[in-house]
All heavy atoms as TSV, in Angstrom:
chain	resi	resn	atom	element	x	y	z
A	1	MET	N	N	34.306	50.478	-41.895
A	1	MET	CA	C	34.477	50.279	-43.308
A	1	MET	C	C	35.564	51.216	-43.805
A	1	MET	O	O	35.774	52.277	-43.232
A	1	MET	CB	C	33.161	50.499	-44.045
A	1	MET	CG	C	32.807	51.929	-44.359
A	1	MET	SD	S	31.194	52.086	-45.111
A	1	MET	CE	C	31.577	52.993	-46.542
A	2	THR	N	N	36.242	50.810	-44.824
A	2	THR	CA	C	37.258	51.658	-45.440
A	2	THR	C	C	36.733	52.158	-46.774
A	2	THR	O	O	36.223	51.383	-47.576
A	2	THR	CB	C	38.564	50.875	-45.660
A	2	THR	OG1	O	39.017	50.387	-44.396
A	2	THR	CG2	C	39.634	51.756	-46.254
A	3	LEU	N	N	36.818	53.445	-46.989
A	3	LEU	CA	C	36.323	54.077	-48.205
A	3	LEU	C	C	37.503	54.617	-48.989
A	3	LEU	O	O	38.287	55.412	-48.474
A	3	LEU	CB	C	35.363	55.214	-47.851
A	3	LEU	CG	C	34.823	56.035	-49.005
A	3	LEU	CD1	C	33.839	55.206	-49.824
A	3	LEU	CD2	C	34.148	57.287	-48.493
A	4	ASP	N	N	37.632	54.174	-50.231
A	4	ASP	CA	C	38.638	54.709	-51.151
A	4	ASP	C	C	37.932	55.781	-51.973
A	4	ASP	O	O	37.110	55.462	-52.840
A	4	ASP	CB	C	39.195	53.604	-52.044
A	4	ASP	CG	C	40.285	54.093	-52.969
A	4	ASP	OD1	O	40.238	55.263	-53.409
A	4	ASP	OD2	O	41.186	53.304	-53.266
A	5	PHE	N	N	38.227	57.035	-51.682
A	5	PHE	CA	C	37.522	58.129	-52.341
A	5	PHE	C	C	37.669	58.089	-53.855
A	5	PHE	O	O	36.716	58.373	-54.574
A	5	PHE	CB	C	38.002	59.478	-51.807
A	5	PHE	CG	C	37.411	59.831	-50.480
A	5	PHE	CD1	C	38.170	59.762	-49.332
A	5	PHE	CD2	C	36.093	60.243	-50.377
A	5	PHE	CE1	C	37.625	60.096	-48.100
A	5	PHE	CE2	C	35.536	60.581	-49.149
A	5	PHE	CZ	C	36.307	60.506	-48.007
A	6	HIS	N	N	38.830	57.721	-54.362
A	6	HIS	CA	C	39.048	57.713	-55.808
A	6	HIS	C	C	38.192	56.657	-56.483
A	6	HIS	O	O	37.512	56.934	-57.475
A	6	HIS	CB	C	40.528	57.487	-56.123
A	6	HIS	CG	C	41.419	58.537	-55.521
A	6	HIS	ND1	N	41.425	59.849	-55.945
A	6	HIS	CD2	C	42.308	58.472	-54.501
A	6	HIS	CE1	C	42.276	60.546	-55.224
A	6	HIS	NE2	N	42.834	59.733	-54.323
A	7	ASP	N	N	38.189	55.444	-55.949
A	7	ASP	CA	C	37.396	54.354	-56.533
A	7	ASP	C	C	35.901	54.622	-56.418
A	7	ASP	O	O	35.148	54.446	-57.377
A	7	ASP	CB	C	37.728	53.015	-55.864
A	7	ASP	CG	C	39.115	52.502	-56.227
A	7	ASP	OD1	O	39.729	53.022	-57.194
A	7	ASP	OD2	O	39.587	51.575	-55.538
A	8	GLU	N	N	35.465	55.028	-55.239
A	8	GLU	CA	C	34.036	55.260	-55.018
A	8	GLU	C	C	33.518	56.441	-55.834
A	8	GLU	O	O	32.396	56.407	-56.325
A	8	GLU	CB	C	33.740	55.462	-53.533
A	8	GLU	CG	C	33.996	54.241	-52.690
A	8	GLU	CD	C	33.142	53.043	-53.079
A	8	GLU	OE1	O	31.971	53.208	-53.472
A	8	GLU	OE2	O	33.665	51.921	-52.986
A	9	ALA	N	N	34.319	57.483	-55.963
A	9	ALA	CA	C	33.906	58.635	-56.769
A	9	ALA	C	C	33.682	58.224	-58.218
A	9	ALA	O	O	32.724	58.671	-58.857
A	9	ALA	CB	C	34.950	59.746	-56.686
A	10	ALA	N	N	34.527	57.349	-58.736
A	10	ALA	CA	C	34.354	56.862	-60.108
A	10	ALA	C	C	33.076	56.033	-60.237
A	10	ALA	O	O	32.346	56.152	-61.227
A	10	ALA	CB	C	35.566	56.035	-60.530
A	11	ILE	N	N	32.785	55.230	-59.232
A	11	ILE	CA	C	31.587	54.381	-59.268
A	11	ILE	C	C	30.316	55.224	-59.272
A	11	ILE	O	O	29.383	54.951	-60.035
A	11	ILE	CB	C	31.585	53.394	-58.080
A	11	ILE	CG1	C	32.691	52.350	-58.270
A	11	ILE	CG2	C	30.225	52.715	-57.925
A	11	ILE	CD1	C	32.951	51.500	-57.051
A	12	VAL	N	N	30.259	56.237	-58.428
A	12	VAL	CA	C	29.053	57.069	-58.327
A	12	VAL	C	C	29.090	58.272	-59.261
A	12	VAL	O	O	28.202	59.126	-59.223
A	12	VAL	CB	C	28.771	57.508	-56.876
A	12	VAL	CG1	C	28.470	56.313	-56.003
A	12	VAL	CG2	C	29.916	58.323	-56.313
A	13	GLU	N	N	30.122	58.352	-60.078
A	13	GLU	CA	C	30.291	59.389	-61.096
A	13	GLU	C	C	30.271	60.803	-60.519
A	13	GLU	O	O	29.553	61.684	-60.967
A	13	GLU	CB	C	29.241	59.219	-62.197
A	13	GLU	CG	C	29.370	57.881	-62.915
A	13	GLU	CD	C	28.307	57.666	-63.977
A	13	GLU	OE1	O	27.329	58.432	-64.032
A	13	GLU	OE2	O	28.469	56.709	-64.757
A	14	LEU	N	N	31.078	60.981	-59.478
A	14	LEU	CA	C	31.282	62.291	-58.870
A	14	LEU	C	C	32.774	62.575	-58.842
A	14	LEU	O	O	33.586	61.658	-58.915
A	14	LEU	CB	C	30.774	62.315	-57.423
A	14	LEU	CG	C	29.277	62.185	-57.186
A	14	LEU	CD1	C	28.996	62.036	-55.699
A	14	LEU	CD2	C	28.544	63.393	-57.734
A	15	SER	N	N	33.126	63.830	-58.678
A	15	SER	CA	C	34.535	64.135	-58.471
A	15	SER	C	C	34.901	63.725	-57.041
A	15	SER	O	O	34.044	63.636	-56.161
A	15	SER	CB	C	34.814	65.621	-58.676
A	15	SER	OG	O	34.235	66.378	-57.636
A	16	THR	N	N	36.172	63.468	-56.835
A	16	THR	CA	C	36.642	63.081	-55.503
A	16	THR	C	C	36.334	64.166	-54.482
A	16	THR	O	O	35.908	63.882	-53.363
A	16	THR	CB	C	38.156	62.786	-55.534
A	16	THR	OG1	O	38.393	61.768	-56.499
A	16	THR	CG2	C	38.674	62.327	-54.196
A	17	SER	N	N	36.493	65.421	-54.869
A	17	SER	CA	C	36.247	66.521	-53.925
A	17	SER	C	C	34.769	66.611	-53.539
A	17	SER	O	O	34.448	66.911	-52.385
A	17	SER	CB	C	36.746	67.847	-54.490
A	17	SER	OG	O	36.081	68.160	-55.690
A	18	VAL	N	N	33.870	66.342	-54.473
A	18	VAL	CA	C	32.432	66.367	-54.151
A	18	VAL	C	C	32.099	65.233	-53.195
A	18	VAL	O	O	31.379	65.420	-52.208
A	18	VAL	CB	C	31.573	66.292	-55.428
A	18	VAL	CG1	C	30.104	66.043	-55.100
A	18	VAL	CG2	C	31.724	67.559	-56.249
A	19	LEU	N	N	32.635	64.042	-53.448
A	19	LEU	CA	C	32.395	62.909	-52.558
A	19	LEU	C	C	32.953	63.192	-51.162
A	19	LEU	O	O	32.291	62.912	-50.161
A	19	LEU	CB	C	32.996	61.627	-53.129
A	19	LEU	CG	C	32.775	60.366	-52.291
A	19	LEU	CD1	C	31.291	60.096	-52.074
A	19	LEU	CD2	C	33.453	59.175	-52.941
A	20	GLN	N	N	34.145	63.761	-51.096
A	20	GLN	CA	C	34.724	64.104	-49.799
A	20	GLN	C	C	33.857	65.126	-49.068
A	20	GLN	O	O	33.669	65.029	-47.853
A	20	GLN	CB	C	36.145	64.634	-49.970
A	20	GLN	CG	C	37.130	63.555	-50.325
A	20	GLN	CD	C	38.521	64.091	-50.605
A	20	GLN	OE1	O	38.680	65.227	-51.048
A	20	GLN	NE2	N	39.526	63.269	-50.365
A	21	ALA	N	N	33.299	66.082	-49.781
A	21	ALA	CA	C	32.417	67.082	-49.168
A	21	ALA	C	C	31.137	66.427	-48.647
A	21	ALA	O	O	30.654	66.777	-47.564
A	21	ALA	CB	C	32.081	68.183	-50.166
A	22	GLN	N	N	30.601	65.478	-49.390
A	22	GLN	CA	C	29.391	64.791	-48.942
A	22	GLN	C	C	29.667	63.950	-47.701
A	22	GLN	O	O	28.865	63.942	-46.762
A	22	GLN	CB	C	28.820	63.928	-50.069
A	22	GLN	CG	C	28.240	64.763	-51.190
A	22	GLN	CD	C	27.717	63.928	-52.337
A	22	GLN	OE1	O	27.995	62.739	-52.453
A	22	GLN	NE2	N	26.952	64.562	-53.204
A	23	VAL	N	N	30.792	63.269	-47.678
A	23	VAL	CA	C	31.154	62.481	-46.500
A	23	VAL	C	C	31.407	63.415	-45.316
A	23	VAL	O	O	30.987	63.122	-44.194
A	23	VAL	CB	C	32.372	61.579	-46.788
A	23	VAL	CG1	C	32.932	60.973	-45.512
A	23	VAL	CG2	C	31.994	60.478	-47.774
A	24	ALA	N	N	32.051	64.542	-45.551
A	24	ALA	CA	C	32.296	65.511	-44.476
A	24	ALA	C	C	30.975	66.002	-43.878
A	24	ALA	O	O	30.860	66.159	-42.664
A	24	ALA	CB	C	33.118	66.687	-44.995
A	25	TRP	N	N	29.966	66.219	-44.721
A	25	TRP	CA	C	28.651	66.636	-44.225
A	25	TRP	C	C	28.058	65.548	-43.333
A	25	TRP	O	O	27.509	65.835	-42.270
A	25	TRP	CB	C	27.719	66.933	-45.401
A	25	TRP	CG	C	26.396	67.491	-44.969
A	25	TRP	CD1	C	26.067	68.812	-44.819
A	25	TRP	CD2	C	25.218	66.746	-44.606
A	25	TRP	NE1	N	24.759	68.925	-44.385
A	25	TRP	CE2	C	24.220	67.674	-44.253
A	25	TRP	CE3	C	24.916	65.397	-44.550
A	25	TRP	CZ2	C	22.945	67.287	-43.851
A	25	TRP	CZ3	C	23.645	65.010	-44.147
A	25	TRP	CH2	C	22.676	65.948	-43.804
A	26	LEU	N	N	28.159	64.286	-43.767
A	26	LEU	CA	C	27.632	63.166	-42.971
A	26	LEU	C	C	28.361	63.038	-41.638
A	26	LEU	O	O	27.748	62.726	-40.618
A	26	LEU	CB	C	27.728	61.866	-43.768
A	26	LEU	CG	C	26.788	61.774	-44.976
A	26	LEU	CD1	C	27.163	60.587	-45.852
A	26	LEU	CD2	C	25.340	61.705	-44.535
A	27	VAL	N	N	29.659	63.295	-41.644
A	27	VAL	CA	C	30.438	63.261	-40.396
A	27	VAL	C	C	30.031	64.438	-39.499
A	27	VAL	O	O	29.800	64.262	-38.304
A	27	VAL	CB	C	31.956	63.277	-40.688
A	27	VAL	CG1	C	32.765	63.509	-39.419
A	27	VAL	CG2	C	32.382	61.978	-41.374
A	28	GLU	N	N	29.922	65.611	-40.089
A	28	GLU	CA	C	29.552	66.807	-39.320
A	28	GLU	C	C	28.186	66.649	-38.654
A	28	GLU	O	O	27.971	67.104	-37.529
A	28	GLU	CB	C	29.532	68.026	-40.245
A	28	GLU	CG	C	29.154	69.315	-39.572
A	28	GLU	CD	C	29.099	70.484	-40.544
A	28	GLU	OE1	O	29.790	70.458	-41.574
A	28	GLU	OE2	O	28.346	71.426	-40.254
A	29	HIS	N	N	27.258	65.996	-39.342
A	29	HIS	CA	C	25.910	65.801	-38.802
A	29	HIS	C	C	25.768	64.475	-38.057
A	29	HIS	O	O	24.677	64.052	-37.719
A	29	HIS	CB	C	24.879	65.929	-39.926
A	29	HIS	CG	C	24.762	67.335	-40.407
A	29	HIS	ND1	N	25.578	67.839	-41.397
A	29	HIS	CD2	C	23.975	68.354	-39.998
A	29	HIS	CE1	C	25.280	69.105	-41.598
A	29	HIS	NE2	N	24.305	69.447	-40.761
A	30	ARG	N	N	26.909	63.822	-37.836
A	30	ARG	CA	C	27.031	62.635	-36.979
A	30	ARG	C	C	26.324	61.390	-37.490
A	30	ARG	O	O	25.947	60.527	-36.714
A	30	ARG	CB	C	26.615	62.961	-35.556
A	30	ARG	CG	C	27.501	64.052	-34.984
A	30	ARG	CD	C	27.230	64.281	-33.547
A	30	ARG	NE	N	28.144	65.320	-33.067
A	30	ARG	CZ	C	28.009	65.933	-31.930
A	30	ARG	NH1	N	27.023	65.626	-31.134
A	30	ARG	NH2	N	28.871	66.845	-31.569
A	31	TYR	N	N	26.139	61.295	-38.804
A	31	TYR	CA	C	25.630	60.052	-39.378
A	31	TYR	C	C	26.775	59.051	-39.527
A	31	TYR	O	O	26.569	57.851	-39.480
A	31	TYR	CB	C	24.980	60.298	-40.741
A	31	TYR	CG	C	23.688	61.065	-40.634
A	31	TYR	CD1	C	23.644	62.438	-40.877
A	31	TYR	CD2	C	22.512	60.429	-40.267
A	31	TYR	CE1	C	22.463	63.149	-40.768
A	31	TYR	CE2	C	21.322	61.138	-40.156
A	31	TYR	CZ	C	21.309	62.494	-40.410
A	31	TYR	OH	O	20.145	63.197	-40.292
A	32	LEU	N	N	27.978	59.578	-39.749
A	32	LEU	CA	C	29.189	58.755	-39.848
A	32	LEU	C	C	30.205	59.278	-38.850
A	32	LEU	O	O	30.200	60.453	-38.494
A	32	LEU	CB	C	29.802	58.837	-41.251
A	32	LEU	CG	C	28.999	58.308	-42.416
A	32	LEU	CD1	C	29.736	58.575	-43.723
A	32	LEU	CD2	C	28.715	56.826	-42.266
A	33	THR	N	N	31.115	58.390	-38.450
A	33	THR	CA	C	32.245	58.777	-37.616
A	33	THR	C	C	33.508	58.505	-38.410
A	33	THR	O	O	33.691	57.401	-38.923
A	33	THR	CB	C	32.257	57.970	-36.305
A	33	THR	OG1	O	31.039	58.228	-35.603
A	33	THR	CG2	C	33.430	58.355	-35.432
A	34	LEU	N	N	34.350	59.505	-38.541
A	34	LEU	CA	C	35.611	59.366	-39.265
A	34	LEU	C	C	36.694	58.960	-38.281
A	34	LEU	O	O	36.964	59.680	-37.321
A	34	LEU	CB	C	35.981	60.686	-39.944
A	34	LEU	CG	C	37.278	60.727	-40.723
A	34	LEU	CD1	C	37.240	59.747	-41.895
A	34	LEU	CD2	C	37.537	62.134	-41.235
A	35	ASP	N	N	37.285	57.793	-38.531
A	35	ASP	CA	C	38.314	57.255	-37.637
A	35	ASP	C	C	39.713	57.625	-38.112
A	35	ASP	O	O	40.674	57.445	-37.401
A	35	ASP	CB	C	38.153	55.732	-37.549
A	35	ASP	CG	C	38.964	55.124	-36.426
A	35	ASP	OD1	O	39.279	55.833	-35.460
A	35	ASP	OD2	O	39.288	53.928	-36.519
A	36	GLY	N	N	39.837	58.128	-39.340
A	36	GLY	CA	C	41.126	58.544	-39.872
A	36	GLY	C	C	41.098	58.560	-41.383
A	36	GLY	O	O	40.271	57.890	-42.009
A	37	MET	N	N	41.988	59.352	-41.980
A	37	MET	CA	C	42.056	59.426	-43.437
A	37	MET	C	C	43.515	59.619	-43.846
A	37	MET	O	O	44.201	60.496	-43.316
A	37	MET	CB	C	41.206	60.567	-43.970
A	37	MET	CG	C	41.079	60.543	-45.476
A	37	MET	SD	S	39.755	61.575	-46.116
A	37	MET	CE	C	40.311	63.200	-45.709
A	38	VAL	N	N	43.965	58.774	-44.789
A	38	VAL	CA	C	45.328	58.844	-45.298
A	38	VAL	C	C	45.304	58.523	-46.789
A	38	VAL	O	O	44.718	57.518	-47.207
A	38	VAL	CB	C	46.244	57.826	-44.573
A	38	VAL	CG1	C	47.639	57.823	-45.172
A	38	VAL	CG2	C	46.295	58.097	-43.084
A	39	ASP	N	N	45.920	59.377	-47.585
A	39	ASP	CA	C	46.084	59.141	-49.023
A	39	ASP	C	C	44.793	58.739	-49.736
A	39	ASP	O	O	44.762	57.816	-50.544
A	39	ASP	CB	C	47.146	58.068	-49.277
A	39	ASP	CG	C	48.521	58.500	-48.820
A	39	ASP	OD1	O	48.801	59.715	-48.865
A	39	ASP	OD2	O	49.311	57.635	-48.407
A	40	GLY	N	N	43.689	59.422	-49.437
A	40	GLY	CA	C	42.432	59.155	-50.117
A	40	GLY	C	C	41.654	57.970	-49.587
A	40	GLY	O	O	40.620	57.616	-50.130
A	41	LEU	N	N	42.152	57.350	-48.522
A	41	LEU	CA	C	41.432	56.254	-47.871
A	41	LEU	C	C	40.910	56.756	-46.531
A	41	LEU	O	O	41.642	57.364	-45.760
A	41	LEU	CB	C	42.342	55.049	-47.631
A	41	LEU	CG	C	42.874	54.336	-48.857
A	41	LEU	CD1	C	43.868	53.263	-48.438
A	41	LEU	CD2	C	41.749	53.720	-49.661
A	42	ALA	N	N	39.643	56.492	-46.270
A	42	ALA	CA	C	39.039	56.916	-45.006
A	42	ALA	C	C	38.475	55.703	-44.290
A	42	ALA	O	O	37.882	54.828	-44.912
A	42	ALA	CB	C	37.934	57.930	-45.257
A	43	ARG	N	N	38.671	55.675	-43.003
A	43	ARG	CA	C	38.055	54.630	-42.184
A	43	ARG	C	C	36.850	55.267	-41.514
A	43	ARG	O	O	36.982	56.226	-40.743
A	43	ARG	CB	C	39.034	54.099	-41.164
A	43	ARG	CG	C	38.479	52.938	-40.382
A	43	ARG	CD	C	39.577	52.277	-39.582
A	43	ARG	NE	N	39.013	51.211	-38.802
A	43	ARG	CZ	C	39.126	49.919	-39.116
A	43	ARG	NH1	N	39.810	49.570	-40.172
A	43	ARG	NH2	N	38.573	49.008	-38.354
A	44	LEU	N	N	35.668	54.749	-41.851
A	44	LEU	CA	C	34.413	55.329	-41.389
A	44	LEU	C	C	33.604	54.313	-40.606
A	44	LEU	O	O	33.687	53.103	-40.860
A	44	LEU	CB	C	33.569	55.790	-42.584
A	44	LEU	CG	C	34.182	56.864	-43.467
A	44	LEU	CD1	C	33.436	56.954	-44.784
A	44	LEU	CD2	C	34.159	58.196	-42.750
A	45	TRP	N	N	32.816	54.821	-39.690
A	45	TRP	CA	C	31.882	54.003	-38.919
A	45	TRP	C	C	30.511	54.629	-39.054
A	45	TRP	O	O	30.372	55.851	-39.016
A	45	TRP	CB	C	32.281	53.966	-37.441
A	45	TRP	CG	C	33.640	53.414	-37.217
A	45	TRP	CD1	C	34.806	54.136	-37.093
A	45	TRP	CD2	C	34.020	52.047	-37.131
A	45	TRP	NE1	N	35.855	53.285	-36.923
A	45	TRP	CE2	C	35.409	51.988	-36.939
A	45	TRP	CE3	C	33.313	50.856	-37.192
A	45	TRP	CZ2	C	36.099	50.807	-36.800
A	45	TRP	CZ3	C	34.001	49.665	-37.054
A	45	TRP	CH2	C	35.382	49.654	-36.860
A	46	ILE	N	N	29.493	53.801	-39.181
A	46	ILE	CA	C	28.127	54.301	-39.176
A	46	ILE	C	C	27.748	54.560	-37.730
A	46	ILE	O	O	27.940	53.707	-36.867
A	46	ILE	CB	C	27.160	53.293	-39.822
A	46	ILE	CG1	C	27.527	53.111	-41.293
A	46	ILE	CG2	C	25.712	53.755	-39.669
A	46	ILE	CD1	C	26.776	52.010	-41.981
A	47	ASN	N	N	27.231	55.740	-37.471
A	47	ASN	CA	C	26.836	56.121	-36.122
A	47	ASN	C	C	25.348	55.798	-35.958
A	47	ASN	O	O	24.501	56.507	-36.494
A	47	ASN	CB	C	27.084	57.610	-35.909
A	47	ASN	CG	C	26.754	58.053	-34.505
A	47	ASN	OD1	O	26.284	57.268	-33.695
A	47	ASN	ND2	N	26.991	59.322	-34.230
A	48	PRO	N	N	25.015	54.719	-35.240
A	48	PRO	CA	C	23.601	54.360	-35.115
A	48	PRO	C	C	22.772	55.435	-34.406
A	48	PRO	O	O	21.594	55.580	-34.681
A	48	PRO	CB	C	23.614	53.063	-34.312
A	48	PRO	CG	C	24.960	52.962	-33.711
A	48	PRO	CD	C	25.885	53.831	-34.517
A	49	ALA	N	N	23.369	56.214	-33.546
A	49	ALA	CA	C	22.637	57.279	-32.865
A	49	ALA	C	C	22.268	58.404	-33.831
A	49	ALA	O	O	21.264	59.080	-33.660
A	49	ALA	CB	C	23.466	57.839	-31.714
A	50	GLY	N	N	23.053	58.587	-34.865
A	50	GLY	CA	C	22.776	59.643	-35.838
A	50	GLY	C	C	21.801	59.222	-36.912
A	50	GLY	O	O	21.263	60.056	-37.626
A	51	SER	N	N	21.526	57.938	-37.016
A	51	SER	CA	C	20.660	57.468	-38.093
A	51	SER	C	C	19.187	57.439	-37.707
A	51	SER	O	O	18.338	57.180	-38.529
A	51	SER	CB	C	21.104	56.081	-38.545
A	51	SER	OG	O	21.010	55.161	-37.484
A	52	VAL	N	N	18.891	57.705	-36.451
A	52	VAL	CA	C	17.513	57.710	-35.986
A	52	VAL	C	C	17.155	59.125	-35.549
A	52	VAL	O	O	17.871	59.711	-34.730
A	52	VAL	CB	C	17.339	56.727	-34.797
A	52	VAL	CG1	C	15.908	56.765	-34.285
A	52	VAL	CG2	C	17.749	55.336	-35.192
A	53	PRO	N	N	16.086	59.675	-36.078
A	53	PRO	CA	C	15.714	61.036	-35.660
A	53	PRO	C	C	15.434	61.099	-34.155
A	53	PRO	O	O	14.853	60.181	-33.594
A	53	PRO	CB	C	14.438	61.334	-36.458
A	53	PRO	CG	C	14.347	60.293	-37.504
A	53	PRO	CD	C	15.173	59.125	-37.050
A	54	ALA	N	N	15.860	62.170	-33.549
A	54	ALA	CA	C	15.625	62.356	-32.117
A	54	ALA	C	C	14.148	62.617	-31.870
A	54	ALA	O	O	13.483	63.290	-32.643
A	54	ALA	CB	C	16.463	63.503	-31.596
A	55	THR	N	N	13.653	62.074	-30.804
A	55	THR	CA	C	12.267	62.306	-30.409
A	55	THR	C	C	12.265	63.299	-29.261
A	55	THR	O	O	12.968	63.119	-28.279
A	55	THR	CB	C	11.604	60.990	-29.954
A	55	THR	OG1	O	11.700	60.044	-31.014
A	55	THR	CG2	C	10.154	61.208	-29.605
A	56	HIS	N	N	11.505	64.359	-29.409
A	56	HIS	CA	C	11.435	65.379	-28.373
A	56	HIS	C	C	10.153	65.164	-27.583
A	56	HIS	O	O	9.075	65.038	-28.129
A	56	HIS	CB	C	11.430	66.787	-28.993
A	56	HIS	CG	C	12.671	67.046	-29.768
A	56	HIS	ND1	N	13.873	67.312	-29.179
A	56	HIS	CD2	C	12.913	67.033	-31.095
A	56	HIS	CE1	C	14.791	67.494	-30.106
A	56	HIS	NE2	N	14.229	67.324	-31.279
A	57	TYR	N	N	10.289	65.147	-26.281
A	57	TYR	CA	C	9.130	64.952	-25.413
A	57	TYR	C	C	8.717	66.239	-24.776
A	57	TYR	O	O	9.436	67.079	-24.471
A	57	TYR	CB	C	9.456	63.921	-24.313
A	57	TYR	CG	C	9.687	62.559	-24.885
A	57	TYR	CD1	C	10.987	62.099	-25.090
A	57	TYR	CD2	C	8.627	61.741	-25.201
A	57	TYR	CE1	C	11.211	60.842	-25.603
A	57	TYR	CE2	C	8.845	60.474	-25.715
A	57	TYR	CZ	C	10.131	60.028	-25.916
A	57	TYR	OH	O	10.353	58.790	-26.420
């Protein structure tokens, strides 16, 4: 998916920098994979391995 930080920030009523920080947290914790970012557009992938809690045996 392609995310336009400026448009999405306006929709969710956040500043662009706050939205970028939230996406960075999701990438850091491997819920999303960042494929690249240029001029406020980010190409993101949902990481299915990060969306399911790990089970410890």
